[in-house]
DRENDO-1510 file (C-alpha; in Angstrom, 1 decimal, always signed):
<recs>
REC; n; res; u; v; w
REC; 1; MET; +0.0; +0.0; +0.0 .
REC; 2; LYS; +2.8; +2.4; -0.9 .
REC; 3; LEU; +0.2; +4.8; -2.3 .
REC; 4; PHE; -0.7; +5.8; +1.2 .
REC; 5; SER; +2.8; +6.2; +2.5 .
REC; 6; PRO; +4.6; +9.6; +3.0 .
REC; 7; LEU; +6.5; +11.3; +0.1 .
REC; 8; ASN; +9.1; +14.1; +0.2 .
REC; 9; LEU; +8.1; +16.5; -2.5 .
REC; 10; GLY; +10.4; +19.4; -2.9 .
REC; 11; ASP; +10.2; +21.5; +0.3 .
REC; 12; ILE; +7.3; +19.7; +1.9 .
REC; 13; GLU; +6.4; +16.1; +2.9 .
REC; 14; LEU; +3.1; +14.6; +1.8 .
REC; 15; PRO; +1.2; +12.3; +4.1 .
REC; 16; ASN; +0.2; +10.1; +1.1 .
REC; 17; ARG; +0.7; +9.9; -2.7 .
REC; 18; VAL; -2.8; +10.7; -3.9 .
REC; 19; ILE; -2.7; +14.1; -5.5 .
REC; 20; MET; -5.7; +16.2; -6.5 .
REC; 21; ALA; -5.4; +17.3; -10.2 .
REC; 22; PRO; -5.8; +20.9; -11.2 .
REC; 23; LEU; -9.5; +21.0; -12.2 .
REC; 24; THR; -11.3; +24.0; -13.8 .
REC; 25; ARG; -14.5; +24.5; -11.9 .
REC; 26; THR; -15.5; +28.2; -12.7 .
REC; 27; ARG; -16.7; +29.1; -9.2 .
REC; 28; SER; -14.8; +32.3; -8.7 .
REC; 29; GLY; -17.2; +34.8; -10.2 .
REC; 30; ALA; -16.8; +37.5; -12.8 .
REC; 31; LEU; -13.8; +39.1; -10.9 .
REC; 32; GLY; -11.9; +35.8; -10.5 .
REC; 33; ILE; -11.9; +36.1; -6.7 .
REC; 34; PRO; -12.0; +32.8; -4.7 .
REC; 35; GLY; -14.8; +33.1; -2.1 .
REC; 36; PRO; -16.2; +31.0; +0.7 .
REC; 37; LEU; -17.5; +28.3; -1.6 .
REC; 38; VAL; -14.0; +27.8; -3.0 .
REC; 39; VAL; -12.6; +27.8; +0.5 .
REC; 40; GLU; -15.0; +25.0; +1.5 .
REC; 41; HIS; -14.3; +23.0; -1.6 .
REC; 42; TYR; -10.5; +22.8; -1.1 .
REC; 43; THR; -10.7; +22.5; +2.6 .
REC; 44; GLN; -13.0; +19.4; +2.3 .
REC; 45; ARG; -10.2; +17.7; +0.3 .
REC; 46; ALA; -7.3; +18.6; +2.7 .
REC; 47; THR; -6.6; +14.9; +3.4 .
REC; 48; LEU; -5.3; +14.3; -0.1 .
REC; 49; GLY; -1.5; +14.2; -0.2 .
REC; 50; LEU; -1.4; +17.4; -2.2 .
REC; 51; ILE; -4.0; +19.7; -3.7 .
REC; 52; VAL; -3.1; +21.4; -7.0 .
REC; 53; SER; -5.4; +24.3; -7.5 .
REC; 54; GLU; -7.5; +24.9; -10.7 .
REC; 55; GLY; -5.6; +26.8; -13.3 .
REC; 56; THR; -5.1; +30.4; -12.2 .
REC; 57; TYR; -4.2; +33.1; -14.7 .
REC; 58; PRO; -1.0; +35.2; -14.3 .
REC; 59; SER; -2.3; +38.1; -16.3 .
REC; 60; HIS; -5.7; +39.3; -17.6 .
REC; 61; ALA; -4.7; +38.3; -21.1 .
REC; 62; GLY; -4.1; +34.8; -19.7 .
REC; 63; GLN; -7.7; +34.2; -18.6 .
REC; 64; GLY; -9.4; +31.5; -20.6 .
REC; 65; TYR; -12.7; +31.0; -18.9 .
REC; 66; GLY; -15.4; +33.0; -17.1 .
REC; 67; GLY; -15.5; +32.2; -13.4 .
REC; 68; GLN; -11.8; +31.2; -13.5 .
REC; 69; PRO; -9.7; +32.6; -10.5 .
REC; 70; GLY; -6.7; +34.7; -11.0 .
REC; 71; LEU; -3.4; +35.6; -9.4 .
REC; 72; VAL; -3.4; +39.2; -10.6 .
REC; 73; THR; -5.4; +41.6; -8.4 .
REC; 74; PRO; -5.0; +42.2; -4.6 .
REC; 75; GLU; -8.6; +40.9; -4.1 .
REC; 76; GLN; -7.8; +37.7; -5.9 .
REC; 77; LEU; -4.7; +37.1; -3.8 .
REC; 78; ALA; -6.6; +37.9; -0.6 .
REC; 79; GLY; -9.2; +35.4; -1.6 .
REC; 80; TRP; -6.6; +32.7; -2.2 .
REC; 81; LYS; -5.1; +33.5; +1.2 .
REC; 82; THR; -8.4; +32.5; +2.8 .
REC; 83; VAL; -8.2; +29.3; +0.9 .
REC; 84; THR; -4.6; +28.4; +1.8 .
REC; 85; ASP; -5.1; +29.4; +5.5 .
REC; 86; SER; -8.1; +27.1; +5.7 .
REC; 87; VAL; -6.5; +24.2; +3.9 .
REC; 88; HIS; -3.4; +24.4; +6.2 .
REC; 89; ALA; -5.6; +24.6; +9.3 .
REC; 90; ALA; -7.2; +21.3; +8.2 .
REC; 91; GLY; -3.7; +19.8; +7.8 .
REC; 92; GLY; -3.5; +20.0; +4.0 .
REC; 93; ARG; -0.9; +21.1; +1.5 .
REC; 94; ILE; -1.7; +23.1; -1.7 .
REC; 95; PHE; +0.1; +24.3; -4.8 .
REC; 96; ALA; -1.2; +27.0; -7.2 .
REC; 97; GLN; -1.3; +26.0; -10.8 .
REC; 98; VAL; -0.2; +29.0; -12.9 .
REC; 99; MET; -1.9; +28.8; -16.2 .
REC; 100; HIS; -1.8; +31.2; -19.2 .
REC; 101; ALA; -4.6; +30.2; -21.6 .
REC; 102; GLY; -2.8; +31.6; -24.7 .
REC; 103; ARG; -5.1; +31.3; -27.7 .
REC; 104; VAL; -7.7; +29.3; -25.7 .
REC; 105; SER; -9.4; +32.6; -24.9 .
REC; 106; HIS; -11.4; +35.5; -26.3 .
REC; 107; SER; -11.5; +39.2; -25.6 .
REC; 108; ASP; -15.1; +38.8; -24.5 .
REC; 109; THR; -13.8; +36.4; -21.8 .
REC; 110; ASN; -10.6; +38.1; -20.6 .
REC; 111; GLY; -12.0; +41.7; -20.3 .
REC; 112; GLY; -11.0; +43.0; -23.7 .
REC; 113; TYR; -7.3; +42.0; -23.7 .
REC; 114; GLU; -5.5; +40.9; -26.8 .
REC; 115; VAL; -5.4; +37.1; -27.2 .
REC; 116; VAL; -1.8; +35.9; -27.6 .
REC; 117; ALA; +0.0; +32.8; -28.7 .
REC; 118; PRO; +3.4; +31.7; -30.2 .
REC; 119; SER; +2.0; +32.0; -33.7 .
REC; 120; ALA; -1.0; +33.6; -35.4 .
REC; 121; ILE; -3.0; +30.4; -35.8 .
REC; 122; ALA; -6.5; +30.2; -34.4 .
REC; 123; ILE; -8.1; +27.1; -32.9 .
REC; 124; VAL; -10.7; +25.6; -35.1 .
REC; 125; GLY; -14.1; +25.9; -33.4 .
REC; 126; GLU; -15.9; +28.1; -30.9 .
REC; 127; THR; -15.4; +29.1; -27.3 .
REC; 128; ARG; -18.1; +30.1; -24.7 .
REC; 129; THR; -17.8; +33.7; -23.8 .
REC; 130; SER; -19.8; +36.2; -21.7 .
REC; 131; THR; -21.6; +37.2; -24.9 .
REC; 132; GLY; -22.3; +33.6; -26.0 .
REC; 133; LYS; -20.4; +31.2; -28.3 .
REC; 134; GLN; -17.8; +32.9; -30.5 .
REC; 135; PRO; -15.2; +31.5; -32.9 .
REC; 136; TYR; -11.7; +31.4; -31.5 .
REC; 137; PRO; -9.9; +34.5; -32.6 .
REC; 138; VAL; -6.6; +34.6; -34.6 .
REC; 139; PRO; -4.2; +35.4; -31.8 .
REC; 140; HIS; -1.4; +37.9; -31.8 .
REC; 141; ALA; +1.9; +36.2; -32.3 .
REC; 142; ILE; +4.1; +37.2; -29.3 .
REC; 143; THR; +7.2; +38.8; -30.6 .
REC; 144; THR; +10.6; +37.9; -29.4 .
REC; 145; ALA; +10.9; +41.2; -27.7 .
REC; 146; GLU; +7.5; +40.6; -25.9 .
REC; 147; LEU; +8.5; +37.2; -24.5 .
REC; 148; PRO; +10.4; +38.5; -21.4 .
REC; 149; GLY; +7.2; +40.3; -20.4 .
REC; 150; VAL; +5.2; +37.1; -20.6 .
REC; 151; LEU; +7.8; +35.3; -18.6 .
REC; 152; ALA; +7.8; +38.1; -16.0 .
REC; 153; GLU; +4.0; +37.5; -15.6 .
REC; 154; PHE; +4.6; +33.9; -14.6 .
REC; 155; VAL; +7.3; +34.9; -12.2 .
REC; 156; GLN; +5.2; +37.6; -10.6 .
REC; 157; ALA; +2.1; +35.4; -10.3 .
REC; 158; SER; +4.3; +32.6; -8.7 .
REC; 159; THR; +5.8; +35.0; -6.2 .
REC; 160; ASP; +2.4; +36.3; -5.3 .
REC; 161; ALA; +1.1; +32.8; -4.9 .
REC; 162; ILE; +3.7; +32.1; -2.3 .
REC; 163; ALA; +2.9; +35.3; -0.5 .
REC; 164; ALA; -0.8; +34.2; -0.6 .
REC; 165; GLY; +0.2; +31.1; +1.4 .
REC; 166; PHE; +0.5; +28.4; -1.3 .
REC; 167; ASP; +3.2; +25.8; -0.5 .
REC; 168; GLY; +4.4; +26.0; -4.1 .
REC; 169; VAL; +3.3; +26.4; -7.7 .
REC; 170; GLU; +2.7; +24.1; -10.7 .
REC; 171; ILE; +3.6; +25.6; -14.1 .
REC; 172; HIS; +0.9; +24.6; -16.6 .
REC; 173; GLY; +2.7; +23.3; -19.7 .
REC; 174; ALA; -0.1; +21.1; -20.8 .
REC; 175; ASN; -3.6; +20.8; -22.4 .
REC; 176; GLY; -3.1; +23.2; -25.3 .
REC; 177; TYR; -2.6; +26.4; -23.3 .
REC; 178; LEU; +0.1; +28.9; -23.9 .
REC; 179; LEU; +3.2; +26.9; -22.9 .
REC; 180; HIS; +1.9; +23.8; -24.6 .
REC; 181; GLU; +1.3; +25.9; -27.7 .
REC; 182; PHE; +5.1; +26.6; -27.8 .
REC; 183; LEU; +5.8; +22.8; -27.6 .
REC; 184; SER; +3.5; +21.7; -30.4 .
REC; 185; PRO; +4.6; +22.0; -34.0 .
REC; 186; ALA; +1.0; +22.6; -35.0 .
REC; 187; SER; +0.6; +25.7; -32.9 .
REC; 188; ASN; +4.2; +27.0; -33.1 .
REC; 189; VAL; +5.5; +27.8; -36.6 .
REC; 190; ARG; +8.0; +30.5; -35.4 .
REC; 191; ASP; +11.2; +31.0; -37.3 .
REC; 192; ASP; +13.2; +32.5; -34.4 .
REC; 193; THR; +15.0; +30.7; -31.6 .
REC; 194; TYR; +11.7; +29.7; -30.1 .
REC; 195; GLY; +10.4; +27.7; -33.0 .
REC; 196; GLY; +11.4; +25.2; -35.7 .
REC; 197; THR; +13.4; +22.5; -34.0 .
REC; 198; PRO; +12.2; +20.5; -31.0 .
REC; 199; ALA; +14.8; +22.2; -28.8 .
REC; 200; ASN; +13.7; +25.6; -29.9 .
REC; 201; ARG; +10.1; +24.8; -29.2 .
REC; 202; ALA; +10.9; +23.7; -25.7 .
REC; 203; ARG; +13.0; +26.7; -25.0 .
REC; 204; PHE; +10.4; +29.2; -23.7 .
REC; 205; VAL; +8.8; +26.5; -21.4 .
REC; 206; ALA; +12.2; +25.8; -19.9 .
REC; 207; GLU; +13.0; +29.5; -19.5 .
REC; 208; VAL; +9.8; +30.2; -17.7 .
REC; 209; THR; +10.3; +27.3; -15.3 .
REC; 210; ILE; +13.9; +28.2; -14.6 .
REC; 211; ALA; +12.9; +31.8; -13.9 .
REC; 212; VAL; +10.1; +30.8; -11.5 .
REC; 213; ALA; +12.5; +28.4; -9.7 .
REC; 214; ALA; +15.1; +31.1; -9.3 .
REC; 215; ALA; +12.4; +33.5; -7.9 .
REC; 216; ILE; +10.7; +31.2; -5.3 .
REC; 217; GLY; +13.0; +28.2; -5.0 .
REC; 218; ALA; +13.1; +25.1; -7.1 .
REC; 219; GLY; +11.7; +23.0; -4.2 .
REC; 220; LYS; +8.5; +25.0; -4.5 .
REC; 221; VAL; +8.0; +24.4; -8.3 .
REC; 222; GLY; +6.4; +21.6; -10.2 .
REC; 223; ILE; +5.6; +21.5; -13.9 .
REC; 224; ARG; +2.8; +19.7; -15.7 .
REC; 225; ILE; +3.1; +18.4; -19.3 .
REC; 226; SER; +0.8; +16.4; -21.6 .
REC; 227; PRO; +2.7; +15.0; -24.5 .
REC; 228; GLU; +0.6; +13.5; -27.3 .
REC; 229; HIS; -2.6; +14.7; -25.6 .
REC; 230; ASN; -3.7; +16.3; -28.9 .
REC; 231; ILE; -6.2; +18.7; -27.4 .
REC; 232; GLN; -7.3; +22.2; -28.4 .
REC; 233; ASP; -5.4; +21.9; -31.7 .
REC; 234; ALA; -2.0; +21.6; -29.9 .
REC; 235; LEU; -1.3; +18.5; -32.0 .
REC; 236; GLU; +1.7; +16.2; -31.5 .
REC; 237; THR; +1.4; +13.2; -33.8 .
REC; 238; ASP; +5.0; +12.5; -34.8 .
REC; 239; ALA; +6.4; +10.1; -32.1 .
REC; 240; ALA; +10.0; +11.0; -32.9 .
REC; 241; ASP; +9.3; +14.7; -32.7 .
REC; 242; VAL; +7.4; +14.3; -29.4 .
REC; 243; LEU; +10.3; +12.5; -27.8 .
REC; 244; ALA; +12.8; +15.0; -29.1 .
REC; 245; THR; +10.8; +18.0; -27.9 .
REC; 246; TYR; +9.9; +16.7; -24.5 .
REC; 247; GLY; +13.3; +15.1; -24.1 .
REC; 248; ALA; +14.9; +18.5; -24.7 .
REC; 249; LEU; +12.5; +20.1; -22.2 .
REC; 250; VAL; +13.1; +17.5; -19.5 .
REC; 251; ASP; +16.9; +17.6; -20.0 .
REC; 252; ALA; +16.8; +21.3; -19.4 .
REC; 253; LEU; +14.7; +20.9; -16.3 .
REC; 254; ALA; +16.5; +17.9; -14.7 .
REC; 255; PRO; +19.4; +19.9; -13.2 .
REC; 256; LEU; +17.1; +22.3; -11.4 .
REC; 257; ASP; +16.0; +19.8; -8.6 .
REC; 258; LEU; +12.3; +20.8; -9.0 .
REC; 259; ALA; +9.6; +19.6; -6.6 .
REC; 260; TYR; +8.2; +17.3; -9.3 .
REC; 261; LEU; +7.4; +16.7; -13.0 .
REC; 262; SER; +3.8; +15.8; -13.6 .
REC; 263; VAL; +2.9; +14.0; -16.8 .
REC; 264; LEU; -0.7; +13.6; -18.2 .
REC; 265; HIS; -0.8; +10.7; -20.7 .
REC; 266; ALA; -3.1; +8.0; -21.6 .
REC; 267; ASP; -0.4; +5.4; -21.1 .
REC; 268; PRO; +1.6; +6.5; -18.0 .
REC; 269; THR; +3.5; +3.2; -17.8 .
REC; 270; GLY; +4.5; +3.2; -21.5 .
REC; 271; ALA; +7.8; +3.8; -23.1 .
REC; 272; LEU; +7.5; +7.6; -23.7 .
REC; 273; VAL; +6.5; +8.5; -20.2 .
REC; 274; GLN; +9.0; +6.2; -18.5 .
REC; 275; GLU; +11.8; +7.6; -20.7 .
REC; 276; LEU; +10.9; +11.0; -19.5 .
REC; 277; ARG; +10.9; +9.8; -15.9 .
REC; 278; THR; +14.4; +8.3; -16.4 .
REC; 279; ARG; +15.7; +11.6; -17.8 .
REC; 280; PHE; +14.1; +13.7; -15.2 .
REC; 281; ALA; +15.5; +11.6; -12.3 .
REC; 282; GLY; +13.5; +13.5; -9.7 .
REC; 283; THR; +10.0; +13.2; -8.1 .
REC; 284; PHE; +7.7; +12.0; -10.9 .
REC; 285; ILE; +4.0; +11.9; -10.8 .
REC; 286; VAL; +1.5; +10.8; -13.4 .
REC; 287; ASN; -2.1; +11.3; -14.4 .
REC; 288; SER; -3.7; +8.8; -16.8 .
REC; 289; GLY; -5.7; +11.4; -18.7 .
REC; 290; PHE; -9.2; +12.3; -19.6 .
REC; 291; GLY; -10.2; +9.0; -21.3 .
REC; 292; GLU; -11.1; +7.0; -18.3 .
REC; 293; ILE; -11.5; +7.7; -14.6 .
REC; 294; THR; -8.5; +6.6; -12.6 .
REC; 295; THR; -9.4; +3.6; -10.4 .
REC; 296; ARG; -8.0; +2.7; -7.0 .
REC; 297; GLU; -6.5; -0.5; -8.5 .
REC; 298; GLU; -4.7; +1.5; -11.3 .
REC; 299; ALA; -3.3; +4.1; -8.8 .
REC; 300; LEU; -2.1; +1.3; -6.4 .
REC; 301; ALA; -0.4; -0.5; -9.2 .
REC; 302; ILE; +1.4; +2.6; -10.7 .
REC; 303; VAL; +3.0; +3.4; -7.4 .
REC; 304; ARG; +3.6; -0.2; -6.3 .
REC; 305; ASP; +5.3; -1.1; -9.6 .
REC; 306; GLY; +7.6; +1.9; -9.5 .
REC; 307; HIS; +6.2; +3.7; -12.6 .
REC; 308; ALA; +5.7; +6.9; -10.6 .
REC; 309; ASP; +6.1; +8.3; -7.1 .
REC; 310; ALA; +2.5; +9.5; -6.8 .
REC; 311; VAL; -0.7; +9.5; -8.8 .
REC; 312; VAL; -2.7; +12.6; -9.8 .
REC; 313; VAL; -6.5; +12.1; -9.9 .
REC; 314; GLY; -9.3; +14.3; -11.1 .
REC; 315; ARG; -12.9; +13.0; -11.1 .
REC; 316; PRO; -12.5; +10.8; -8.1 .
REC; 317; ALA; -11.3; +13.8; -6.1 .
REC; 318; ILE; -14.3; +15.9; -7.4 .
REC; 319; ALA; -16.8; +13.3; -6.2 .
REC; 320; ASN; -15.1; +12.2; -3.0 .
REC; 321; PRO; -13.7; +14.8; -0.5 .
REC; 322; ASP; -12.5; +11.8; +1.6 .
REC; 323; LEU; -11.0; +9.9; -1.3 .
REC; 324; VAL; -7.9; +8.8; +0.5 .
REC; 325; ARG; -9.9; +7.1; +3.3 .
REC; 326; ARG; -12.2; +5.4; +0.8 .
REC; 327; TRP; -9.3; +4.1; -1.2 .
REC; 328; ARG; -7.1; +3.1; +1.8 .
REC; 329; GLU; -10.0; +1.1; +3.3 .
REC; 330; ASP; -11.4; +0.0; +0.0 .
REC; 331; LEU; -14.8; +1.5; +0.6 .
REC; 332; PRO; -17.4; +2.5; -2.0 .
REC; 333; VAL; -16.9; +5.8; -3.8 .
REC; 334; ASN; -19.3; +8.5; -5.0 .
REC; 335; ALA; -19.7; +8.7; -8.8 .
REC; 336; PRO; -19.0; +12.1; -10.3 .
REC; 337; ASN; -21.7; +14.0; -12.1 .
REC; 338; ALA; -20.2; +15.6; -15.2 .
REC; 339; ALA; -23.1; +17.9; -15.7 .
REC; 340; THR; -22.1; +19.8; -12.6 .
REC; 341; PHE; -18.3; +20.0; -13.2 .
REC; 342; TYR; -18.6; +23.6; -14.3 .
REC; 343; GLY; -21.0; +26.1; -12.8 .
REC; 344; ASP; -21.4; +28.8; -10.2 .
REC; 345; GLY; -22.8; +27.1; -7.2 .
REC; 346; ALA; -22.5; +24.4; -4.5 .
REC; 347; VAL; -24.2; +21.6; -6.5 .
REC; 348; GLY; -21.5; +19.2; -7.7 .
REC; 349; TYR; -18.9; +21.2; -5.9 .
REC; 350; THR; -19.2; +21.1; -2.2 .
REC; 351; ASP; -22.3; +18.8; -1.8 .
REC; 352; TYR; -20.6; +15.4; -2.4 .
REC; 353; PRO; -20.9; +13.6; +0.9 .
REC; 354; ALA; -18.0; +12.2; +3.0 .
REC; 355; LEU; -18.4; +9.0; +4.9 .
REC; 356; ALA; -19.5; +9.1; +8.5 .
REC; 357; SER; -16.6; +8.8; +10.9 .
</recs>
């Protein structure tokens, strides 16, 4: 039952190896300020080894969804401080996921700010905005001269997250958002030193992570990646290119002694993911992806068989505030209701019952 044993993760020790995935829940209102409902939600789940917050935007342009919380305004940071204080009082540990949405946004969602990306290529399809569904816009291609400003936003948000009481931050380099857009050859067609070759496409992600680690300490920094996830048009379909790109990224990160590398992949025990684990050589955690709900048996086996140091779970953590107890004692679990994953109220958020003590 190694899944339920302690784990040293960067600057903190986890009581178990079940980690709550970053989960967009859109419960922070039009101003992106976490309120009492958000406090309750995270505090209910404080027995998980580590909570990783939902994606939080580091700049107004980085907001991707209505109701998403930010790390920008004093009011947002004060709201997060109430969350972290409550989670800590309940014995928990919590990292902030710093997420710039990149082209997965719209000016009607982010308050009128220009949508930016590595290249001026729009996502095919529509996004839900405050004025209804709209086609994704063609983003502004961030110039080489503008990149240091974007990097500084990640650093400032991470520094502010620590000041707001988070135990660390997770850099979001996955799921088709800005940093993943740099990694994918479908969304990055730049001809400068940040595009073209696999190493060049990995360069900005590495630079952001290195800068954040320098600012707050590497032991407080994790990074999440999702090679071959092929979501939101950040396509990665050439296996050799994927290995070269993510190998270059992991090779750049390995010397930093980060808190962890988190990999979202449909086959977490497969050759690609395990190659990245070998090259990283630090604390390595996996999430089996969106295809199927992670089961207790799968989580136990991944850690028991040495494929990862911990397992990241999403839907089971949504539906079971006391998931660790249920899995440790092999008790029945609540089923998640996907219809209530996103919304603005308690239903499907704080009303899932815990077992009686």
